[in-house]
Backbone as CSV, one residue per row, in Angstrom:
resi,resn,N_x,N_y,N_z,CA_x,CA_y,CA_z,C_x,C_y,C_z
1,MET,38.254,-13.516,-47.109,38.422,-13.537,-45.525,37.306,-13.104,-44.799
2,THR,37.341,-13.827,-43.410,36.215,-14.067,-43.009,36.210,-12.287,-41.984
3,ASP,35.032,-11.761,-41.994,34.683,-10.764,-40.865,35.050,-10.957,-39.472
4,MET,35.822,-10.443,-39.190,35.786,-11.045,-37.588,35.110,-9.678,-37.007
5,HIS,34.802,-9.097,-37.466,33.959,-8.040,-36.794,32.532,-8.686,-36.043
6,VAL,32.666,-8.599,-34.526,31.602,-8.907,-33.923,30.675,-7.761,-33.120
7,LEU,29.243,-7.648,-33.618,28.613,-6.446,-33.047,28.416,-6.775,-31.218
8,PRO,29.315,-6.325,-30.415,28.765,-6.384,-28.921,27.511,-6.764,-28.882
9,ALA,27.202,-7.546,-27.506,26.081,-7.863,-27.345,25.594,-7.100,-26.289
10,LYS,24.116,-6.583,-26.422,23.303,-6.090,-25.563,23.649,-6.325,-23.816
11,LYS,23.835,-5.463,-23.289,24.182,-6.039,-21.531,23.219,-6.306,-21.093
12,ARG,23.238,-7.406,-20.432,21.877,-7.681,-19.545,21.613,-6.939,-18.175
13,ARG,19.894,-6.655,-18.625,19.690,-6.001,-17.173,20.363,-6.210,-15.504
14,PRO,20.592,-5.127,-14.761,21.350,-5.389,-13.461,20.236,-6.249,-13.092
15,VAL,21.172,-6.952,-12.119,20.248,-8.195,-11.080,19.854,-7.158,-10.204
16,ALA,20.028,-5.997,-9.670,19.650,-5.571,-8.616,18.062,-4.411,-8.998
17,LEU,17.977,-4.289,-10.447,17.081,-4.137,-11.310,16.035,-4.760,-11.348
18,THR,16.475,-6.467,-11.723,15.719,-7.458,-11.802,14.892,-7.545,-10.364
19,VAL,15.652,-7.774,-9.048,15.039,-7.813,-7.979,14.314,-7.434,-7.511
20,ILE,14.539,-5.384,-7.726,13.623,-4.753,-7.083,12.482,-4.601,-8.092
21,ALA,12.147,-5.144,-9.690,10.987,-5.704,-10.327,10.037,-6.611,-9.768
22,VAL,11.074,-7.653,-9.133,10.154,-8.734,-9.355,9.562,-8.474,-7.416
23,ILE,10.067,-7.666,-6.913,9.656,-7.119,-5.596,8.418,-6.441,-5.876
24,GLY,8.884,-5.512,-6.816,7.668,-4.733,-7.203,6.067,-5.366,-7.901
25,ILE,6.598,-6.439,-8.192,5.354,-6.586,-8.463,4.832,-7.699,-7.624
26,VAL,5.536,-8.381,-6.876,4.595,-8.996,-5.746,4.251,-7.546,-4.824
27,TYR,4.666,-6.536,-4.878,4.112,-5.787,-3.655,2.791,-5.332,-3.963
28,ALA,3.315,-4.913,-5.648,1.521,-4.098,-6.059,0.541,-5.133,-6.459
29,ALA,0.745,-6.357,-6.834,0.033,-7.157,-6.872,-0.795,-7.075,-5.154
30,SER,-0.451,-7.677,-4.223,-0.991,-7.486,-2.907,-1.335,-6.079,-2.407
31,GLY,-0.835,-4.764,-2.874,-1.520,-4.071,-2.810,-2.618,-3.778,-3.681
32,LEU,-2.797,-4.286,-4.684,-4.001,-4.021,-5.784,-5.172,-5.078,-5.305
33,ALA,-4.685,-6.205,-4.561,-6.025,-7.342,-3.966,-6.426,-6.585,-2.299
34,GLY,-5.291,-5.641,-1.674,-5.936,-5.678,-0.258,-7.028,-4.390,-0.963
35,ALA,-6.808,-3.393,-2.042,-7.944,-2.288,-2.536,-8.568,-2.692,-2.531
36,VAL,-9.007,-4.017,-3.660,-9.836,-4.045,-3.944,-11.035,-5.001,-2.991
37,GLU,-10.584,-5.540,-2.288,-10.711,-6.269,-1.124,-12.283,-5.280,-0.089
38,ALA,-10.956,-4.067,0.061,-11.585,-3.137,0.870,-12.815,-2.472,0.196
39,ALA,-12.392,-2.095,-1.087,-13.550,-1.724,-1.668,-15.305,-2.565,-1.925
40,VAL,-14.703,-3.900,-2.053,-15.892,-4.772,-1.883,-16.676,-4.848,-0.826
41,PHE,-15.683,-5.227,0.440,-16.461,-5.278,1.738,-16.839,-4.095,2.095
42,ALA,-16.214,-2.860,1.925,-16.639,-1.688,2.671,-18.283,-1.407,2.505
43,PRO,-18.899,-1.709,1.928,-20.691,-1.719,1.502,-20.885,-2.437,2.298
44,LEU,-20.568,-3.972,2.755,-21.053,-4.791,3.295,-20.956,-4.471,4.756
45,MET,-19.543,-4.065,5.027,-19.522,-3.483,6.543,-21.078,-2.436,7.009
46,THR,-20.946,-1.866,5.995,-22.023,-0.587,6.054,-23.483,-1.348,6.718
47,LEU,-23.557,-2.590,5.677,-25.183,-2.963,5.961,-24.793,-4.038,7.733
48,LEU,-24.252,-4.357,8.052,-23.691,-4.754,8.457,-23.529,-4.503,9.925
49,GLY,-22.705,-2.885,10.028,-22.893,-2.504,11.058,-24.168,-2.061,11.659
50,ARG,-24.758,-1.297,10.714,-25.980,-0.984,10.849,-27.217,-1.721,11.608
51,SER,-27.236,-3.243,10.898,-27.902,-3.842,11.445,-27.366,-4.555,12.596
52,MET,-26.149,-4.809,13.125,-25.550,-4.870,14.259,-25.468,-4.585,15.427
53,SER,-25.919,-3.080,14.819,-25.795,-1.778,16.117,-27.404,-2.018,16.394
54,GLY,-27.903,-1.774,15.356,-29.649,-1.997,16.078,-29.721,-3.122,17.043
55,ILE,-29.300,-4.645,17.080,-29.527,-5.675,17.015,-29.328,-5.379,18.536
56,TYR,-27.855,-5.414,19.006,-26.809,-5.036,20.405,-27.195,-3.291,20.643
57,GLY,-27.631,-2.554,19.980,-27.756,-1.081,21.161,-29.384,-1.586,21.437
58,SER,-29.903,-2.033,21.061,-31.471,-2.604,21.988,-30.969,-2.277,23.534
59,TYR,-30.176,-3.541,23.632,-29.369,-3.823,25.118,-28.657,-3.308,25.555
60,ASN,-27.846,-2.835,24.765,-26.510,-2.132,25.250,-25.872,-1.100,24.425
61,SER,-25.909,-0.026,25.034,-25.983,1.058,24.418,-24.219,0.647,23.721
62,LEU,-23.237,0.920,25.125,-21.788,0.684,24.785,-21.680,-0.269,23.415
63,SER,-22.444,-1.286,23.495,-22.208,-2.430,22.698,-22.704,-1.863,20.951
64,GLY,-23.954,-1.107,21.110,-24.407,-0.361,19.546,-23.383,0.540,19.341
65,THR,-23.099,1.238,20.274,-21.763,2.435,19.681,-20.558,1.741,19.065
66,PHE,-19.800,0.523,19.712,-18.833,0.145,19.631,-18.933,-0.534,17.700
67,LEU,-20.106,-1.266,17.605,-20.540,-1.850,16.621,-20.354,-0.608,15.569
68,THR,-21.080,0.384,15.891,-21.069,1.449,14.847,-19.966,2.079,14.065
69,ASP,-18.876,2.615,14.799,-18.322,3.175,14.564,-16.945,1.795,14.117
70,LEU,-16.677,0.657,14.299,-16.347,-0.020,13.976,-16.306,-0.396,12.496
71,TYR,-18.019,-0.641,12.136,-18.138,-0.608,10.477,-18.933,0.138,10.258
72,GLY,-19.496,1.039,10.558,-19.661,2.370,10.014,-18.387,3.478,9.732
73,GLY,-17.754,3.219,11.100,-16.755,4.564,10.823,-15.542,4.297,10.089
74,PHE,-15.141,2.754,9.296,-14.034,2.618,8.878,-14.604,3.012,7.246
75,VAL,-16.054,2.575,7.046,-15.892,2.618,5.872,-15.745,3.714,5.193
76,PRO,-15.707,4.723,5.227,-15.084,6.058,4.060,-13.486,6.385,3.984
77,TRP,-12.802,5.268,5.285,-11.791,5.743,4.848,-11.040,4.170,4.261
78,LEU,-12.026,3.042,4.125,-11.557,2.369,3.404,-11.661,2.320,2.187
79,LEU,-12.791,3.255,1.980,-13.484,3.916,0.668,-11.954,4.520,-0.090
80,LEU,-11.552,5.166,0.954,-10.839,6.633,0.304,-9.551,5.713,-0.083
81,LEU,-8.865,4.642,0.712,-7.563,3.990,0.376,-8.075,3.257,-0.478
82,ALA,-9.465,2.977,-0.886,-9.557,1.668,-1.943,-9.334,2.375,-3.282
83,GLY,-9.749,4.153,-3.290,-9.800,5.008,-4.232,-8.610,5.099,-4.965
84,ILE,-7.833,5.254,-4.139,-6.282,5.931,-4.211,-5.509,4.333,-4.777
85,GLY,-5.878,3.524,-4.071,-5.347,1.629,-4.314,-4.974,0.937,-5.595
86,ILE,-6.327,0.998,-6.051,-6.386,0.473,-7.314,-5.889,1.220,-8.539
87,PRO,-6.241,2.198,-8.652,-6.159,2.697,-9.674,-3.781,2.740,-9.566
88,LEU,-3.600,3.391,-8.125,-1.909,3.087,-7.758,-1.163,2.065,-8.536
89,PHE,-1.852,0.747,-7.639,-1.613,-0.590,-7.573,-1.367,-1.388,-8.809
90,LEU,-2.153,-1.150,-9.863,-2.525,-1.101,-10.830,-1.595,-0.699,-11.841
91,PHE,-1.037,0.278,-11.749,-0.256,1.008,-12.765,1.282,0.584,-12.273
92,GLY,1.424,0.189,-11.258,3.142,-0.301,-10.592,3.233,-1.214,-10.808
93,LEU,1.844,-2.157,-11.375,2.147,-3.681,-11.745,2.163,-3.647,-13.015
94,ILE,1.906,-2.478,-13.457,2.662,-2.409,-15.202,3.553,-2.026,-15.112
95,MET,3.909,-1.000,-14.426,5.650,-0.774,-14.473,6.412,-1.895,-14.127
96,ASN,6.383,-2.637,-12.982,7.131,-3.581,-12.684,7.150,-4.590,-13.582
97,ILE,5.803,-5.054,-14.081,6.137,-6.366,-15.089,6.666,-5.715,-16.500
98,GLY,6.677,-4.194,-16.558,7.492,-3.786,-18.095,8.680,-3.546,-17.692
99,ILE,9.149,-3.051,-16.238,11.336,-3.487,-16.251,11.374,-5.047,-16.565
100,VAL,10.814,-5.856,-16.194,10.828,-7.566,-16.278,11.099,-7.439,-17.973
101,LYS,10.057,-6.807,-18.500,10.305,-7.357,-20.189,11.111,-5.928,-20.789
102,ASN,11.662,-5.420,-20.382,12.844,-4.416,-20.922,12.378,-3.733,-21.536
103,ARG,11.047,-2.794,-21.144,10.578,-1.803,-21.601,11.184,-0.398,-21.160
104,PRO,11.859,0.445,-22.555,12.482,1.227,-21.930,11.557,2.430,-21.041
105,TRP,10.050,2.701,-21.066,9.747,3.839,-21.045,9.149,3.178,-19.226
106,THR,10.255,2.093,-19.025,9.461,1.761,-17.218,10.082,2.515,-16.504
107,ARG,11.440,3.030,-16.487,12.342,3.594,-15.638,11.497,5.223,-15.002
108,THR,11.032,6.090,-16.127,10.193,7.078,-15.968,9.006,6.647,-15.404
109,GLY,8.318,5.758,-15.849,7.095,5.093,-14.829,7.104,4.761,-13.383
110,ALA,8.301,3.898,-13.615,8.488,3.164,-12.262,9.518,4.407,-11.138
111,THR,9.873,5.293,-11.573,9.812,6.668,-10.756,9.018,7.534,-10.289
112,VAL,8.015,7.281,-11.031,6.796,8.291,-10.846,5.489,7.264,-10.069
113,PHE,5.976,5.833,-10.031,4.972,4.866,-9.320,5.732,5.206,-7.845
114,ALA,7.176,5.557,-7.618,8.038,5.286,-6.623,7.366,6.503,-5.631
115,ALA,7.441,7.647,-6.452,6.724,8.994,-6.048,5.618,8.925,-5.217
116,LEU,4.517,8.202,-5.975,3.458,7.900,-5.143,3.168,7.417,-4.689
117,LEU,4.120,6.409,-4.367,4.101,5.489,-3.055,4.624,6.293,-1.409
118,TYR,5.047,7.482,-1.802,5.195,8.231,-0.984,3.918,8.757,-0.282
119,LEU,2.899,9.606,-1.481,1.841,9.833,-0.967,0.805,9.100,-0.288
120,GLU,0.518,7.174,-0.875,0.080,6.840,-0.693,0.859,6.901,0.790
121,ALA,1.370,6.753,1.476,2.200,6.116,2.535,1.622,7.204,4.060
122,VAL,1.612,8.178,3.219,1.042,9.619,3.943,-0.772,9.469,4.323
123,VAL,-1.509,9.203,2.897,-2.997,9.123,3.191,-3.284,7.990,4.134
124,THR,-2.258,6.444,3.944,-2.295,5.140,4.898,-1.991,5.980,6.340
125,GLY,-1.365,7.080,6.465,-1.520,7.087,7.972,-2.362,7.952,8.515
126,ILE,-2.648,8.769,7.413,-3.972,9.807,7.926,-5.367,8.933,8.005
127,ALA,-5.632,7.637,7.422,-6.688,6.948,7.368,-6.591,6.230,8.149
128,LEU,-5.843,5.340,8.723,-5.388,4.761,10.017,-5.161,5.659,11.217
129,PHE,-5.400,6.572,11.554,-5.552,7.978,12.429,-7.186,7.859,12.191
130,GLY,-7.414,8.530,11.591,-9.278,8.606,11.009,-10.074,7.289,11.504
131,MET,-9.459,6.060,11.450,-10.151,4.764,11.998,-9.612,4.586,13.406
132,LEU,-8.952,4.489,13.556,-8.436,3.825,14.770,-8.400,4.704,16.142
133,ILE,-8.237,6.050,15.957,-8.470,6.567,17.344,-10.296,6.706,17.265
134,PRO,-11.063,7.161,17.109,-12.141,7.201,17.242,-12.507,5.606,17.819
135,PHE,-12.625,4.782,17.025,-12.061,3.068,17.868,-11.658,3.066,19.066
136,LEU,-10.683,3.487,19.308,-9.886,3.308,20.790,-10.203,4.344,21.964
137,LYS,-11.049,5.178,21.360,-11.611,6.179,22.593,-12.514,4.928,22.911
138,ASN,-13.575,4.896,22.062,-14.894,4.022,22.681,-14.487,3.172,23.391
139,MET,-13.499,2.302,22.622,-13.367,0.946,23.293,-12.727,0.906,24.530
140,GLU,-12.384,2.357,25.173,-11.802,2.797,26.090,-13.178,2.530,27.451
141,GLY,-14.239,2.856,27.384,-15.286,2.795,28.247,-16.092,1.351,28.392
142,ILE,-15.774,0.423,27.296,-16.195,-0.507,27.361,-15.159,-1.787,27.574
143,MET,-14.088,-1.168,27.659,-13.264,-2.327,28.499,-13.209,-1.694,29.992
144,ASP,-12.939,-0.450,29.972,-13.420,-0.113,31.585,-14.315,-0.840,32.165
145,ALA,-15.550,-0.572,31.498,-16.572,-1.353,31.927,-16.571,-2.765,32.322
146,ALA,-15.966,-3.583,31.418,-15.844,-4.960,31.851,-14.444,-5.347,32.679
147,TYR,-13.954,-3.818,32.925,-12.607,-4.562,34.420,-11.311,-5.136,33.683
148,VAL,-11.313,-4.529,32.060,-10.196,-5.101,31.373,-9.387,-4.220,30.732
149,SER,-9.302,-3.581,31.565,-8.694,-1.809,31.345,-6.807,-2.473,30.970
150,SER,-6.181,-2.765,31.989,-5.243,-2.975,31.692,-4.548,-3.324,30.498
151,PHE,-5.095,-4.521,30.113,-5.143,-5.479,28.784,-4.949,-4.502,27.720
152,TRP,-6.695,-3.598,27.737,-6.637,-2.455,26.476,-5.624,-1.869,26.555
153,SER,-4.971,-1.184,27.464,-4.152,-0.025,27.617,-2.996,-0.601,26.938
154,PHE,-2.830,-1.629,27.030,-1.674,-2.746,26.377,-1.732,-2.158,24.823
155,TYR,-2.794,-2.825,24.539,-3.260,-3.382,23.205,-3.450,-1.894,22.026
156,SER,-4.009,-1.171,23.200,-4.262,0.208,22.612,-2.873,0.993,21.797
157,THR,-1.960,0.808,22.701,-0.727,1.239,22.749,-0.027,0.629,21.375
158,ILE,0.396,-0.833,21.053,0.092,-1.357,19.880,-0.230,-0.689,18.588
159,LEU,-1.578,-0.360,18.460,-2.405,-0.117,17.808,-1.876,1.623,17.351
160,LYS,-1.929,2.116,18.519,-1.527,3.564,18.038,-0.035,3.817,17.729
161,ALA,0.914,2.681,17.245,1.860,2.709,16.841,2.476,2.357,15.744
162,MET,0.832,1.519,14.885,1.173,1.121,13.722,0.568,2.255,12.920
163,ILE,-0.041,3.235,13.709,-0.479,4.497,12.622,0.893,5.133,12.553
164,VAL,1.780,5.015,13.285,3.252,5.762,12.807,4.211,5.038,12.325
165,VAL,3.725,3.555,12.667,5.419,2.699,11.640,4.909,2.102,10.366
166,SER,3.123,1.894,10.261,2.581,1.464,9.034,3.374,2.369,7.546
167,PRO,3.105,3.968,8.169,3.186,4.981,7.270,4.461,4.805,6.595
168,LEU,5.529,4.660,7.827,6.958,4.386,7.639,7.676,3.240,6.833
169,LEU,6.611,2.332,7.437,7.724,0.826,6.498,6.910,0.888,5.383
170,SER,5.625,2.016,5.010,5.537,1.640,3.184,6.774,2.581,3.005
171,CYS,7.155,2.957,3.270,8.031,4.213,2.577,9.567,3.279,1.961
172,VAL,9.873,2.875,2.601,11.057,2.303,2.470,11.163,1.337,0.806
173,LEU,9.991,0.701,0.514,10.118,0.410,-0.980,10.274,1.144,-1.977
174,PRO,9.916,2.062,-1.940,10.132,3.305,-3.098,11.841,4.321,-2.883
175,THR,12.141,4.275,-1.383,12.849,4.694,-1.316,13.972,3.943,-2.191
176,ILE,13.887,2.408,-2.020,15.320,1.347,-2.398,14.958,1.550,-4.151
177,MET,13.572,1.706,-4.537,13.094,1.780,-6.013,13.984,2.794,-6.243
178,LEU,13.958,4.321,-5.977,14.265,5.365,-6.490,15.992,5.156,-6.634
179,VAL,16.546,4.836,-5.731,18.049,4.587,-5.318,18.608,3.743,-6.770
180,ILE,17.812,2.513,-6.933,18.551,1.714,-7.605,18.422,2.526,-9.014
181,LEU,16.987,2.766,-9.684,16.827,3.436,-10.850,17.778,4.384,-10.958
182,ASN,18.691,5.241,-9.871,19.334,5.931,-10.170,20.714,5.878,-10.019
183,LYS,21.196,4.833,-10.195,22.223,3.888,-10.223,23.144,4.184,-11.683
184,PRO,23.760,4.642,-11.641,24.596,4.351,-13.267,24.534,3.564,-14.229
185,ALA,24.517,2.095,-13.519,24.490,1.113,-14.517,22.725,0.805,-14.993
186,VAL,22.184,1.738,-13.974,20.632,1.048,-14.223,20.397,1.893,-15.501
187,LYS,20.792,3.687,-15.549,20.682,4.500,-16.592,21.328,4.299,-17.387
188,GLU,22.534,3.360,-17.507,23.166,2.522,-18.745,22.039,1.583,-19.350
189,HIS,21.555,0.885,-18.720,20.743,0.135,-19.399,19.864,0.483,-20.363
190,TYR,18.668,1.794,-19.536,17.997,1.892,-20.198,18.418,3.078,-21.571
191,ARG,19.893,3.709,-21.608,20.061,4.135,-22.923,20.196,3.480,-23.477
192,GLU,20.648,2.041,-23.515,20.582,1.047,-24.334,19.492,0.309,-24.961
193,LEU,18.539,0.206,-24.231,17.054,-0.068,-24.491,16.380,1.323,-25.672
194,GLN,16.518,2.078,-25.402,16.244,3.493,-25.988,17.188,3.454,-27.263
195,GLY,17.990,3.051,-27.207,18.891,2.716,-28.467,19.683,4.259,-28.873
196,PRO,20.398,4.730,-29.948,20.836,5.464,-30.578,20.023,6.554,-30.836
197,VAL,20.285,7.960,-30.156,19.512,8.858,-30.822,19.807,9.838,-32.178
198,SER,18.854,9.738,-32.832,19.047,9.853,-34.045,19.312,11.968,-34.277
């Protein structure tokens, strides 16, 4: 007699988990590319800032100050973002690829990645403040001298808003990740991946 007992098929990965993993891969890859770019170009900006400020500063002190702040003042913050971003986004890339490949350890890793993204958002806000506020103050004098202060006032308001808005937007993805990773269907999925506990 034929044995009609059939083992239950493994449940498919929840769609929400797949979607957030794909978004996480894109986000981590773009963040990693940006961090590497910052690390590569920061030293070049230092050299360019020194050479250009020397040239322009010889006949225009405002232009020399502007270029020193623009290139030299940004560099420490760019290096900070690169130093945090490269390992963070590399870790996130590995975790999200692991989710797609159904690795059982990725729920814990992705939770850690999401939590670290909150820290990265805070650091980004501090870096934007450190870069843009001195830059805006020095630009005010240049724009007043050029009689375009009304335009610059509008533009500087947008830049100041970025200091607040950019970190807040950076908190959206980790919040969604944590919500999805703690859904009952996702927890059950990972329990199945880990197999029976002996």
